[in-house]
C-alpha positions in Angstrom: 6.9 -6.5 25.9 4.9 -9.6 26.4 3.5 -10.5 23.0 1.1 -13.3 24.0 0.3 -15.4 27.0 2.8 -17.6 28.7 0.5 -20.5 27.9 0.8 -19.9 24.2 4.5 -19.4 24.6 4.7 -22.8 26.2 2.5 -24.5 23.6 4.5 -23.3 20.7 8.0 -23.1 22.1 8.6 -26.8 21.4 8.4 -26.1 17.7 11.4 -23.8 17.8 15.0 -25.2 17.8 18.4 -23.8 17.0 21.3 -25.0 14.9 24.5 -23.2 14.4 22.9 -20.0 15.7 20.3 -20.1 12.9 16.7 -20.4 13.9 15.0 -23.6 12.8 11.2 -23.2 13.2 8.0 -24.9 12.1 5.3 -22.4 11.3 2.1 -22.9 13.2 -1.4 -21.5 13.5 -3.8 -20.8 16.3 -7.5 -21.0 15.2 -10.0 -18.5 16.6 -13.3 -16.8 15.9 -13.3 -14.1 13.3 -13.5 -11.2 15.9 -9.9 -10.2 15.5 -8.9 -7.5 18.0 -6.4 -4.7 17.3 -3.2 -5.1 19.2 -4.0 -3.9 22.8 -0.7 -2.0 23.1 -1.7 0.0 20.0 -5.1 0.7 21.4 -3.7 1.9 24.6 -1.8 4.6 22.7 -4.6 5.8 20.5 -5.7 9.4 21.3 -9.1 9.4 23.1 -10.8 11.4 20.3 -9.8 8.7 17.8 -10.7 5.6 19.8 -13.1 3.3 17.9 -14.2 -0.3 17.9 -11.1 -2.4 18.1 -12.7 -5.5 16.6 -12.6 -6.4 12.9 -16.0 -5.8 11.3 -16.6 -9.2 9.8 -19.9 -9.4 7.9 -20.4 -13.0 8.6 -22.8 -14.8 6.2 -23.6 -17.9 8.3 -24.2 -19.9 5.2 -20.5 -20.0 4.5 -18.0 -22.0 6.5 -14.9 -20.0 7.5 -11.6 -20.8 9.2 -10.1 -17.9 11.1 -6.8 -17.9 12.9 -3.3 -16.5 13.4 -0.2 -17.6 11.6 2.6 -17.7 14.2 6.1 -17.0 12.8 9.3 -15.4 13.9 9.4 -11.6 13.8 12.9 -11.8 12.3 13.9 -15.1 10.7 17.5 -13.9 10.5 17.9 -13.8 14.3 18.0 -16.9 16.5 16.7 -14.8 19.4 13.7 -13.5 17.6 10.3 -13.4 19.3 7.1 -14.7 17.6 4.4 -12.6 16.0 0.8 -13.4 15.1 -0.7 -12.7 11.7 -4.5 -13.0 11.1 -6.0 -14.8 8.2 -9.5 -15.7 7.1 -10.4 -18.7 4.8 -13.8 -18.4 3.2 -14.8 -21.8 2.1 -16.7 -22.3 -1.2 -20.0 -24.1 -0.9 -19.3 -25.9 -4.2 -18.7 -29.6 -3.6 -16.7 -29.7 -6.9 -14.7 -26.6 -6.1 -11.2 -26.2 -7.4 -8.3 -27.0 -5.0 -6.4 -23.9 -5.8 -7.7 -21.0 -3.6 -7.4 -17.3 -4.3 -5.1 -15.6 -1.7 -5.3 -11.8 -1.3 -3.2 -9.3 0.6 -3.5 -5.6 0.1 -1.1 -2.8 -0.9 0.3 0.3 0.8 2.4 -1.2 2.2 0.6 -0.8 5.5 -3.0 -1.4 4.6 -5.3 -4.0 6.3 -6.3 -6.9 4.1 -9.1 -8.6 6.1 -11.9 -6.4 4.8 -11.5 -7.9 1.3 -13.2 -11.1 2.5 -16.5 -9.4 3.2 -16.9 -8.6 -0.5 -15.9 -12.1 -1.6 -19.0 -13.6 0.0 -20.9 -12.0 -2.9 -18.3 -12.7 -5.6 -18.5 -15.2 -8.3 -15.0 -16.4 -7.4 -16.3 -18.1 -4.2 -18.5 -20.2 -6.4 -15.5 -22.2 -7.7 -12.7 -21.9 -5.1 -11.9 -20.9 -1.5 -10.8 -17.3 -0.8 -8.1 -16.3 1.7 -7.5 -12.9 3.2 -4.1 -12.5 4.8 -3.1 -9.6 7.1 0.6 -8.6 6.5 2.9 -8.3 9.5 2.8 -5.0 11.3 -0.5 -3.9 9.9 -3.8 -3.1 11.7 -4.9 -6.5 13.1 -1.5 -8.1 13.2 0.2 -8.6 16.6 2.1 -6.4 17.1 0.7 -3.5 15.0 3.4 -1.0 14.1 1.4 2.2 14.7 2.2 4.9 17.1 1.4 8.7 17.0 4.6 10.5 17.7 5.0 11.5 14.0 1.4 12.7 13.8 2.0 15.0 16.8 5.2 16.4 15.3 3.4 17.1 12.0 0.6 19.0 13.7 3.2 21.0 15.8 5.0 21.9 12.6 1.9 23.4 11.0 0.6 24.9 14.2 3.9 26.9 14.8 5.1 27.2 11.2 8.3 25.2 11.9 10.5 23.6 9.3 8.5 20.7 8.0 11.3 18.4 7.1 13.1 18.9 10.5 9.9 18.2 12.4 9.1 15.2 10.3 12.5 13.8 11.2 12.1 14.6 14.9 8.8 12.8 14.8 10.3 9.8 13.1 13.0 9.5 15.7 10.3 9.5 18.5 8.2 7.1 16.5 11.1 4.6 16.2 12.0 4.9 19.8 8.4 4.2 20.9 8.1 1.1 18.8 11.5 -0.2 19.9 10.6 0.4 23.5 7.7 -2.0 23.0 10.3 -4.7 22.0 9.6 -4.5 18.2 12.4 -5.4 15.9 11.9 -3.0 13.0 14.4 -4.9 10.8 12.0 -7.8 10.7 9.4 -5.9 8.6 10.2 -6.1 4.9 9.1 -7.8 1.7 11.5 -10.8 2.3 9.8 -11.6 5.6 6.3 -11.1 4.2 7.1 -13.5 1.3 8.2 -16.1 3.9 5.0 -15.5 5.8 2.8 -16.2 2.8 4.8 -19.4 2.0 4.5 -20.5 5.7 0.7 -19.8 5.5 0.5 -22.2 2.5 2.3 -24.8 4.5 0.1 -24.7 7.6 -3.1 -24.7 5.5 -1.6 -27.6 3.4 -2.1 -25.7 0.1 -0.1 -27.1 -2.8 -1.4 -24.7 -5.5 -2.6 -21.2 -5.1 -3.7 -18.1 -7.1 -2.2 -14.9 -5.8 -4.0 -11.5 -5.9 -2.1 -8.3 -5.2 -2.8 -4.6 -5.5 -0.1 -1.9 -5.8 2.7 -2.8 -3.4 1.3 -6.3 -2.9 1.4 -6.8 -6.7 5.2 -6.7 -6.4 4.9 -8.8 -3.2 3.1 -11.5 -5.1 5.7 -11.5 -7.8 8.3 -12.0 -5.1 6.4 -15.0 -3.8 6.4 -16.4 -7.3 10.1 -15.8 -7.5 10.7 -17.6 -4.2 8.2 -20.5 -4.5 7.2 -21.0 -8.1 6.0 -24.6 -7.7 3.0 -23.6 -5.6 1.8 -20.6 -7.7 -0.8 -21.4 -10.3 -1.5 -17.8 -11.5 -1.3 -14.2 -10.4 -3.9 -11.4 -10.6 -2.3 -8.0 -10.2 -4.0 -4.6 -10.0 -1.9 -1.5 -10.6 1.3 -3.4 -9.5 4.5 -2.0 -8.2 7.2 -4.5 -9.3 9.9 -5.1 -6.8 12.5 -4.1 -9.4 11.1 -0.6 -9.9 12.8 2.3 -8.0 9.6 4.0 -7.2 11.1 7.0 -5.4 12.9 7.9 -8.6 9.9 7.4 -10.8 6.7 8.2 -8.9 7.0 12.1 -9.3 7.1 11.7 -13.1 4.2 9.2 -13.0 2.2 11.9 -11.4 3.1 14.5 -14.0 2.4 12.1 -16.8 -1.0 11.3 -15.3 -1.9 15.0 -15.4 -0.8 15.0 -19.0 -3.2 12.2 -19.9 -6.0 13.9 -18.0 -5.2 17.1 -19.9 -5.5 15.2 -23.2 -9.0 14.1 -22.3 -9.9 17.7 -21.5 -8.6 18.8 -24.9 -10.7 16.2 -26.6 -13.9 16.2 -24.5 -14.4 19.6 -22.9 -16.5 22.2 -24.6 -14.9 24.9 -22.4 -11.4 25.1 -23.9 -10.9 28.5 -22.4 -10.9 27.0 -19.0 -9.6 23.5 -19.7 -7.5 23.8 -22.8 -3.7 23.1 -22.5 -4.3 22.1 -18.9 -1.0 20.2 -18.5 1.1 23.1 -19.8 -0.7 25.6 -17.6 -0.4 23.2 -14.6 3.4 23.0 -15.1 3.9 26.7 -15.7 1.9 27.7 -12.7 3.5 25.2 -10.2 7.0 26.0 -11.6 6.2 29.7 -10.9 5.3 29.0 -7.3 8.0 26.4 -6.6 9.7 28.5 -4.0 6.8 30.5 -2.7 5.2 30.4 0.7 1.5 31.1 1.3 -0.5 31.6 4.5 -4.0 30.5 5.4 -6.1 31.6 8.4 -7.1 28.5 10.3 -8.9 27.8 13.5 -8.1 24.5 15.0 -11.0 22.5 16.3 -11.7 23.2 19.9 -9.8 26.5 19.9 -10.7 30.2 19.2 -7.4 31.6 18.0 -6.8 32.0 14.3 -3.5 30.6 13.2 -1.7 31.9 10.1 -0.6 28.5 8.8 2.2 28.4 6.2 1.9 26.2 3.2 3.6 25.8 -0.2 2.9 24.1 -3.5 3.7 20.8 -1.8 0.3 20.7 0.0 -1.5 21.6 -3.3 0.3 18.8 -5.1 -0.6 16.4 -2.4 -4.3 17.2 -2.8 -4.1 16.7 -6.6 -2.2 13.4 -6.2 -4.7 12.1 -3.6 -7.7 13.1 -5.7 -6.2 11.5 -8.8 -6.0 8.2 -6.9 -9.7 8.4 -6.0 -11.7 6.8 -8.8 -14.9 8.7 -7.8 -13.1 12.0 -7.7 -10.8 12.1 -10.8 -13.4 14.1 -12.6 -12.8 16.9 -10.1 -9.1 17.3 -10.8 -9.3 19.6 -13.9 -11.5 22.0 -12.0 -9.2 21.9 -9.0 -6.2 22.7 -11.1 -7.9 25.7 -12.8 -9.0 27.0 -9.4 -5.5 26.6 -7.9 -4.0 28.4 -11.0 -6.4 31.3 -10.4 -5.2 31.6 -6.8 -8.2 30.0 -5.2 -6.4 27.7 -2.8 -8.6 28.2 0.2 -11.2 25.3 0.0 -8.4 22.8 -0.8 -6.0 24.0 1.9 -8.9 24.0 4.4 -9.4 20.3 3.7 -5.7 19.5 3.9 -5.4 21.2 7.3 -8.6 19.6 8.6 -7.0 16.2 7.8 -3.7 17.2 9.4 -5.3 18.4 12.6 -8.2 16.0 12.9 -6.8 12.8 11.6 -3.6 10.8 11.9 -2.0 11.0 8.5 1.5 9.6 9.4 2.5 6.3 7.8 2.2 3.0 9.5 5.6 1.9 11.0 5.4 -1.2 8.9 5.1 1.0 5.8 8.2 2.9 6.9 10.2 -0.2 7.5 9.2 -1.9 4.2 9.9 1.2 2.0 13.2 1.8 3.7 14.3 -1.8 3.3 12.9 -2.2 -0.2 13.4 1.2 -1.8 15.5 3.8 0.0 18.4 1.4 0.5 18.6 1.0 -3.3 17.4 4.1 -5.0 19.6 6.9 -6.3 19.4 10.4 -4.7 21.2 11.8 -7.6 18.5 10.7 -10.0 15.9 12.3 -7.8 17.9 15.6 -7.8 18.1 15.4 -11.6 14.3 15.1 -11.7 13.9 18.2 -9.4 16.2 20.2 -11.7 14.2 19.3 -14.8 10.9 20.0 -13.1 11.2 22.7 -10.4 7.5 22.1 -9.5 8.7 18.8 -8.0 11.7 20.2 -6.1 11.5 19.3 -2.5 8.2 17.5 -2.9 8.0 14.1 -1.3 5.2 12.4 -3.2 5.8 9.3 -1.0 5.3 9.9 2.7 8.5 7.7 3.3 11.7 9.0 1.9 15.5 8.8 2.2 15.9 11.2 5.2 13.2 9.1 7.1 15.2 6.0 6.4 18.5 7.4 7.5 16.8 7.8 10.9 14.9 4.5 10.8 18.0 2.4 10.0 16.8 -1.0 8.8 18.8 -3.3 6.6 18.0 -3.7 2.9 16.0 -6.7 1.5 18.0 -9.3 -0.3 19.3 -7.8 -3.6 17.9 -10.8 -5.4 14.4 -9.7 -4.4 15.0 -6.5 -6.3 15.9 -8.3 -9.5 13.5 -9.0 -12.4 13.1 -12.7 -13.3 11.6 -14.8 -16.1 8.6 -17.0 -15.6 6.0 -18.7 -17.8 3.2 -18.5 -15.1 0.0 -16.8 -16.3 -0.6 -13.3 -15.0 -3.6 -11.0 -15.4 -2.7 -7.3 -15.0 -4.8 -4.2 -15.0 -4.0 -0.6 -14.5 -5.5 2.8 -15.1 -4.2 5.1 -17.7 -4.0 8.0 -15.2 -2.2 6.1 -12.5 0.0 8.7 -10.7 1.7 6.1 -8.5 2.4 3.0 -10.5 2.7 3.8 -14.2 0.8 1.5 -16.6 4.2 1.1 -18.2 5.0 -1.3 -15.4 2.6 -3.8 -17.0 4.8 -3.9 -20.0 7.9 -4.2 -17.9 6.4 -7.3 -16.1 5.3 -8.8 -19.5 8.8 -8.5 -20.8 9.8 -11.2 -18.4 6.5 -13.1 -18.3 5.3 -14.0 -21.8 2.0 -15.4 -20.4 1.0 -12.1 -18.9 -2.2 -10.4 -20.1 -2.3 -6.7 -19.6 -5.2 -4.3 -19.8 -5.3 -0.5 -19.7 -8.4 1.0 -18.1 -9.3 4.3 -19.8 -10.4 7.2 -17.4 -9.2 5.2 -14.4 -6.3 5.6 -12.0 -4.6 3.6 -9.3 -6.5 0.5 -8.3 -8.9 -0.4 -11.1 -10.9 -2.9 -9.1 -14.6 -2.8 -9.9 -17.0 -5.1 -11.6 -15.2 -5.2 -14.9 -11.9 -6.3 -13.5 -13.5 -8.8 -11.1 -15.3 -10.4 -14.1 -12.0 -10.5 -16.0 -10.3 -12.1 -13.0 -13.0 -14.7 -12.8 -12.6 -15.6 -16.5 -8.8 -15.7 -16.1 -8.9 -17.9 -13.0 -11.2 -20.4 -14.8 -8.6 -20.8 -17.6 -5.5 -18.6 -17.0 -3.8 -19.5 -20.3 -6.8 -18.5 -22.4 -6.5 -15.1 -24.0 -9.2 -12.7 -22.6 -11.0 -10.6 -25.1 -12.2 -7.2 -23.9 -15.5 -6.0 -25.3 -15.4 -2.8 -23.4 -14.0 0.1 -25.3 -12.7 1.6 -22.1 -10.6 -1.5 -21.4 -7.8 -2.0 -23.9 -5.4 -4.9 -24.3 -2.0 -3.3 -23.5 
């Protein structure tokens, strides 16, 4: 597949040389306007009913000066024959003539999310008053070229529900087609992992001539930023981490229990705060008892697919119900609904929730981004223990066969990408200042991960957000981040009873 014009290939090819079959390259950038377009090969494959504007919706405030461009780097630095890829970035310049020379660089979590939208909010943030802000789009994501998204897995998922086929078997069939489609485009899936993205961020600092930077990461990118610190400590001034997933955590072994513990914390609030103890008392125990009792049961729901008239009797299990609860727990605006949802499910009223789940399956594309699959396979599945997962399932039958992560070992056995460097997976010591926040009901990345990071980083400051979940964000954390960036070694005092030093 032709990745970019022959002209660009000619302009940048002189920067690439070879020595002893190892690629020697000089990272470069191509400046452009901020109207980033989604990869045309991706847009060509989007189902007609889902086609939308292919341009990044940049809310340009003309009073700010911006630099937009593509970082141009190898797709796979381990291969001399690797092609080049283009990764968008936006630099929002502070208007302050006395601004600090250490910008704040952000990339989002997932992995697989788009990072560019963050810059729209930073135009109104206090951070921009004192330093530049940079949004960087990770390789393989929405506005990167190439974008690793195709729809074979989505089609297989819908077919499985439509015909009540074995879900795991159809998922794997869809993954095989997905991989084949991406590879047919010339994409080297082994080039998409944390090691390569760390190198991308370091290369971006080089081309922008940045000697000192503050790194901001959320969820997966919290661990990514720690990996940048591990690789290039001299250029990192500080880190701001929201609900981080450290690179050394085997998330596939732990996330199911993080979910159960989050339900337990929520139950504790119900015990303390609810006046209706008949409905909401002992919620965690009742949740576990009920879902254990239906662990092996199948249910059927009458569903009419949009644009059709026939009623399908769609099979579902406790897995779809658990998905709904997990997703709602991660939505800050909807956590309050989870206790009611649990009690309704326990009473057998699955219908409104399964209706929503099936609407999403049939009317949206819910399959993971190909970059997410590659990263999770390289970073996690190649290192985790299937035996520990089986042990967890034996202890908690309600979790048996439930893939809380949409990428798991069987996927990766089909995807077949090499693991990240084992060193990337190891904890390391650093005296760099770190601000960390997480919600007490985080079902994905346990707040205990803050303590595990602090064990190796004595200048880490950790804060637990009560009644919050994954991704604390919001005004309070933004203000804390601003205070921290002004003086990262100063101890922050929380005056909010819902934000506790951890």
